Phi, psi and omega in degrees: 000137180274157176288133180273156185300324180298319181293315181296324177294323176296315179300312181298322178297317181294336182266005175293140014265011179297144178270088182261137173250141178248117180257118178297136180215099175056042179087355178241189184219144168256136180252135180236142175221130181056037178076012182238135177280112184251348185201163171236148172242114182228135179051045179057036177225137177269126177241117181257135180304146179271127174225162176298319179296320179291327181298327179295334181262322188300320183067226184267063178262140179294159177246156176190169176252132181295336177200163180304130178089354180279154174295148176299151180217168173290128178263108188274119180285163178297328178295313180293326179296329179286344179274086188304314181300317181295311184293323178294319177298318179296315180297315180299312181297317180296312181298316180299328182278344183274143176284156172289145177288132180288142175296143179086001181271357180287149176280140176230154176252148181246000000 
């Protein structure tokens, strides 16, 4: 099942005032902050990448994979998503801990 537009709009609203971009990907979304992909939204669920900095904030948050074969991520419940201060702190810490993507690292077809 693909993520519906209402859910992604709710996620973006909860992350205000951060300037988050949502990139559509095969019916799902990748979320970027400060030029870094920090999360995926799949099947109406927010999955935030696991980092040491994020772990200090996340506490006892469940883990899950956004799709088969994906690395585990924090699976953000609707209750935690409603805690604006907490989710914004998690996103900032996670993004700060992630490296910038190197130019030329994109896959291309010939």
